[in-house]
Backbone as CSV, one residue per row, in Angstrom:
resi,resn,N_x,N_y,N_z,CA_x,CA_y,CA_z,C_x,C_y,C_z
1,MET,-3.865,11.809,21.902,-4.476,11.662,20.597,-5.957,11.374,20.792
2,ASN,-6.799,12.217,20.239,-8.243,12.043,20.303,-8.720,11.565,18.928
3,ILE,-9.008,10.273,18.803,-9.461,9.686,17.529,-10.945,9.949,17.378
4,TYR,-11.326,10.600,16.281,-12.736,10.910,16.077,-13.351,10.200,14.872
5,TRP,-12.545,9.483,14.073,-13.110,8.748,12.946,-12.145,7.637,12.554
6,VAL,-12.680,6.457,12.314,-11.900,5.305,11.882,-12.416,4.893,10.506
7,GLN,-11.508,4.792,9.550,-11.871,4.392,8.190,-11.049,3.174,7.802
8,GLN,-11.709,2.149,7.309,-11.019,0.958,6.823,-10.895,1.021,5.310
9,PHE,-9.903,0.328,4.776,-9.781,0.172,3.330,-9.268,-1.237,3.049
10,TRP,-9.429,-1.657,1.797,-8.959,-2.991,1.428,-8.747,-3.077,-0.068
11,PHE,-7.869,-3.996,-0.423,-7.639,-4.440,-1.795,-8.010,-5.921,-1.794
12,ASP,-9.122,-6.280,-2.404,-9.614,-7.652,-2.352,-9.253,-8.435,-3.615
13,ASP,-8.778,-9.664,-3.416,-8.673,-10.685,-4.464,-8.009,-10.214,-5.755
14,PHE,-6.732,-9.911,-5.683,-5.971,-9.570,-6.876,-5.153,-10.786,-7.292
15,LEU,-5.230,-11.134,-8.570,-4.573,-12.338,-9.085,-3.775,-11.989,-10.325
16,GLU,-2.527,-12.464,-10.360,-1.678,-12.311,-11.541,-0.889,-13.593,-11.683
17,THR,-0.942,-14.240,-12.855,-0.316,-15.550,-13.030,0.775,-15.588,-14.091
18,ASP,1.004,-14.495,-14.819,1.974,-14.503,-15.917,3.359,-14.001,-15.531
19,GLY,3.537,-13.500,-14.314,4.833,-13.001,-13.885,5.072,-11.534,-14.205
20,ASN,4.011,-10.821,-14.571,4.131,-9.390,-14.871,3.639,-8.577,-13.681
21,TRP,4.434,-7.576,-13.277,4.023,-6.738,-12.152,2.724,-6.018,-12.454
22,GLN,1.812,-6.070,-11.519,0.553,-5.343,-11.592,0.476,-4.447,-10.358
23,ARG,-0.254,-3.351,-10.479,-0.365,-2.418,-9.363,-1.803,-1.929,-9.246
24,ALA,-2.260,-1.816,-8.018,-3.573,-1.244,-7.725,-3.346,-0.087,-6.764
25,TYR,-4.110,0.988,-6.967,-3.925,2.193,-6.165,-5.239,2.607,-5.511
26,LEU,-5.109,3.216,-4.357,-6.240,3.815,-3.665,-5.789,5.194,-3.193
27,THR,-6.420,6.229,-3.726,-6.087,7.596,-3.348,-7.172,8.135,-2.424
28,ILE,-6.747,8.679,-1.308,-7.687,9.258,-0.347,-7.316,10.726,-0.188
29,ASP,-8.229,11.587,-0.605,-8.019,13.032,-0.506,-9.369,13.721,-0.494
30,GLY,-9.373,15.024,-0.567,-10.637,15.754,-0.583,-11.278,15.904,0.781
31,PHE,-10.516,15.673,1.841,-11.071,15.767,3.192,-10.572,17.004,3.934
32,GLY,-10.026,17.964,3.222,-9.474,19.150,3.870,-8.099,18.842,4.425
33,THR,-7.822,19.382,5.585,-6.541,19.134,6.260,-6.828,18.411,7.563
34,ARG,-6.273,17.216,7.701,-6.534,16.380,8.880,-5.239,15.745,9.366
35,ASN,-5.221,15.362,10.625,-4.170,14.505,11.161,-4.623,13.067,10.966
36,VAL,-3.736,12.229,10.393,-4.105,10.834,10.132,-2.976,9.905,10.576
37,ALA,-3.376,8.722,11.002,-2.454,7.617,11.256,-2.904,6.482,10.342
38,VAL,-2.020,6.056,9.438,-2.362,5.077,8.399,-1.547,3.806,8.617
39,THR,-2.208,2.657,8.537,-1.514,1.366,8.534,-2.021,0.550,7.351
40,ALA,-1.131,-0.225,6.754,-1.496,-1.099,5.632,-0.729,-2.407,5.772
41,GLN,-1.408,-3.519,5.523,-0.755,-4.821,5.623,-1.410,-5.817,4.680
42,LEU,-0.611,-6.762,4.218,-1.157,-7.858,3.419,-1.971,-8.749,4.339
43,ASN,-3.135,-9.163,3.872,-3.932,-10.075,4.694,-4.037,-11.455,4.069
44,VAL,-3.646,-11.596,2.803,-3.589,-12.915,2.176,-2.523,-12.878,1.085
45,VAL,-1.688,-13.884,1.064,-0.681,-14.031,0.016,-0.594,-15.515,-0.307
46,ALA,-0.895,-15.851,-1.536,-0.770,-17.227,-2.000,0.094,-17.194,-3.258
47,PRO,1.422,-17.279,-3.076,2.311,-17.135,-4.225,2.271,-18.337,-5.151
48,GLY,2.356,-18.039,-6.416,2.516,-19.069,-7.421,3.993,-19.259,-7.692
49,ALA,4.304,-20.171,-8.575,5.697,-20.427,-8.927,5.789,-20.749,-10.409
50,HIS,6.906,-20.382,-10.971,7.236,-20.756,-12.353,8.539,-21.521,-12.275
51,ILE,8.508,-22.791,-12.602,9.689,-23.650,-12.486,10.010,-24.228,-13.855
52,VAL,11.289,-24.141,-14.208,11.771,-24.696,-15.475,12.834,-25.731,-15.150
53,ASP,12.601,-26.972,-15.582,13.577,-28.049,-15.400,14.240,-28.289,-16.744
54,ASP,15.498,-27.860,-16.839,16.244,-27.970,-18.096,17.396,-28.945,-17.914
55,GLY,17.075,-30.211,-17.832,18.109,-31.230,-17.648,18.716,-31.158,-16.264
56,ASN,19.933,-30.635,-16.171,20.634,-30.559,-14.891,20.414,-29.248,-14.163
57,THR,19.614,-28.344,-14.726,19.415,-27.023,-14.142,17.928,-26.783,-13.898
58,ILE,17.631,-26.319,-12.702,16.260,-25.930,-12.381,16.270,-24.432,-12.107
59,THR,15.434,-23.697,-12.824,15.327,-22.254,-12.623,13.859,-21.891,-12.438
60,GLY,13.615,-20.645,-12.117,12.243,-20.180,-11.970,12.158,-19.017,-11.019
61,ASP,10.948,-18.690,-10.653,10.739,-17.620,-9.691,9.428,-17.835,-8.945
62,LEU,9.302,-17.135,-7.826,8.110,-17.213,-6.993,7.355,-15.894,-7.042
63,GLY,6.065,-15.953,-6.784,5.246,-14.759,-6.732,5.503,-13.955,-5.477
64,THR,5.159,-12.678,-5.552,5.369,-11.791,-4.413,4.342,-10.661,-4.432
65,ALA,4.155,-10.034,-3.284,3.239,-8.903,-3.174,3.724,-7.971,-2.074
66,ALA,3.366,-6.692,-2.208,3.711,-5.695,-1.198,2.632,-4.616,-1.197
67,VAL,2.433,-4.002,-0.048,1.468,-2.907,0.079,2.085,-1.814,0.943
68,GLY,1.747,-0.582,0.631,2.254,0.518,1.441,1.776,1.867,0.942
69,ILE,2.263,2.906,1.610,1.909,4.282,1.260,2.861,4.745,0.165
70,LYS,2.310,5.064,-1.004,3.126,5.477,-2.151,3.541,6.937,-2.048
71,TRP,2.614,7.808,-1.691,2.914,9.228,-1.493,1.931,9.821,-0.505
72,TYR,2.313,10.973,0.040,1.398,11.728,0.899,1.694,13.208,0.757
73,GLU,0.700,14.009,1.124,0.818,15.460,1.041,0.365,16.071,2.360
74,TYR,1.048,17.148,2.741,0.693,17.827,3.981,1.084,19.300,3.880
75,THR,0.590,20.077,4.821,0.950,21.487,4.900,1.571,21.762,6.267
76,ASP,2.427,22.762,6.295,2.968,23.254,7.558,3.232,24.752,7.399
77,ASP,3.955,25.338,8.330,4.197,26.782,8.298,4.944,27.237,7.043
78,SER,5.696,26.328,6.420,6.436,26.713,5.213,5.678,26.398,3.921
79,GLY,4.458,25.851,4.022,3.644,25.639,2.838,3.217,24.199,2.605
80,PHE,3.003,23.876,1.335,2.497,22.579,0.884,3.682,21.667,0.548
81,HIS,3.564,20.375,0.919,4.635,19.405,0.652,4.045,18.134,0.058
82,HIS,4.730,17.601,-0.961,4.385,16.312,-1.563,5.579,15.393,-1.342
83,VAL,5.346,14.226,-0.733,6.423,13.285,-0.425,6.162,11.990,-1.179
84,ASP,7.097,11.615,-2.069,7.046,10.326,-2.768,7.899,9.330,-2.008
85,ASN,7.343,8.181,-1.686,8.109,7.131,-1.021,8.724,6.213,-2.069
86,SER,9.963,5.814,-1.855,10.659,4.949,-2.805,10.556,3.476,-2.412
87,TYR,9.826,3.185,-1.349,9.619,1.816,-0.908,8.209,1.728,-0.306
88,PHE,7.810,0.557,0.106,6.457,0.346,0.608,6.401,0.666,2.101
89,VAL,5.995,1.876,2.428,5.908,2.322,3.820,4.619,1.732,4.412
90,PRO,4.707,0.876,5.437,3.517,0.204,5.946,2.676,1.031,6.906
91,HIS,3.243,2.120,7.450,2.473,2.924,8.399,3.071,4.317,8.476
92,ALA,2.239,5.293,8.830,2.709,6.670,8.978,1.709,7.462,9.807
93,ILE,2.229,8.426,10.524,1.412,9.438,11.190,1.717,10.738,10.470
94,ILE,0.682,11.347,9.897,0.859,12.544,9.067,-0.001,13.660,9.647
95,HIS,0.634,14.701,10.117,-0.074,15.868,10.642,-0.386,16.818,9.495
96,ASN,-1.537,17.447,9.541,-1.980,18.399,8.507,-1.978,17.770,7.116
97,CYS,-2.397,16.532,7.046,-2.424,15.782,5.788,-3.564,16.297,4.902
98,VAL,-3.290,16.381,3.602,-4.335,16.756,2.645,-4.619,15.635,1.646
99,GLY,-3.802,14.574,1.663,-4.061,13.435,0.786,-2.926,12.434,0.826
100,PHE,-3.234,11.190,0.428,-2.213,10.153,0.335,-2.706,9.063,-0.601
101,GLN,-1.754,8.250,-1.059,-2.093,7.151,-1.959,-1.442,5.870,-1.454
102,LEU,-2.233,4.799,-1.459,-1.756,3.472,-1.099,-1.584,2.653,-2.371
103,GLU,-0.626,1.737,-2.338,-0.343,0.912,-3.516,-0.217,-0.547,-3.108
104,LEU,-0.838,-1.421,-3.894,-0.634,-2.863,-3.800,0.065,-3.280,-5.088
105,ALA,1.259,-3.842,-4.966,2.003,-4.346,-6.122,2.088,-5.868,-5.996
106,TYR,1.921,-6.577,-7.108,1.874,-8.031,-7.031,2.234,-8.657,-8.377
107,ARG,2.804,-9.837,-8.325,3.095,-10.607,-9.527,3.131,-12.092,-9.176
108,ARG,2.600,-12.870,-10.059,2.538,-14.329,-9.915,2.043,-14.726,-8.514
109,VAL,0.883,-14.139,-8.134,0.380,-14.341,-6.780,-1.113,-14.019,-6.729
110,TRP,-1.781,-14.578,-5.765,-3.113,-14.132,-5.373,-2.898,-13.383,-4.071
111,ALA,-3.321,-12.116,-4.016,-3.024,-11.300,-2.847,-4.186,-10.383,-2.502
112,GLY,-4.202,-9.978,-1.258,-5.146,-8.989,-0.756,-4.498,-8.212,0.367
113,ALA,-5.006,-7.023,0.608,-4.456,-6.181,1.668,-5.579,-5.408,2.333
114,THR,-5.319,-4.972,3.533,-6.290,-4.208,4.293,-5.549,-3.178,5.136
115,GLY,-6.279,-2.253,5.674,-5.642,-1.262,6.523,-6.658,-0.370,7.209
116,THR,-6.135,0.522,8.025,-6.963,1.417,8.822,-6.393,2.825,8.772
117,ILE,-7.288,3.788,8.717,-6.924,5.195,8.807,-7.616,5.754,10.040
118,LEU,-6.830,6.294,10.946,-7.364,6.958,12.128,-7.267,8.461,11.911
119,TYR,-8.373,9.162,12.028,-8.393,10.620,11.963,-8.397,11.115,13.404
120,PHE,-7.480,12.019,13.741,-7.337,12.406,15.142,-7.003,13.878,15.312
121,ASP,-7.291,14.353,16.513,-6.885,15.678,16.968,-5.736,15.497,17.950
122,ASP,-4.823,16.458,17.959,-3.721,16.397,18.942,-4.235,16.655,20.348
């Protein structure tokens, strides 16, 4: 693998305190067709909590966050392909990639994420 370009990305300082899911997206495309290796990880998570004390019962929930590759597109001998991920894929190596989207999902939390994209030749 001959890496010829390194690109960083980040989702800085996202805060949600009401318990409603929020999502932030970063789409990277328009670079032609490239081989890429993508990694994404949370770099800060400070979960909040909602606690209800109802006499003899305590209920509530905690904040959470996740980051990953939401979809990617590539070409091969059989044509163009669009792949939707149903979970938060933290890393991928995509040959002949034409675009991808990263997602940060969070609720009742202060969160941030970062990652790296390596552009390479075989």
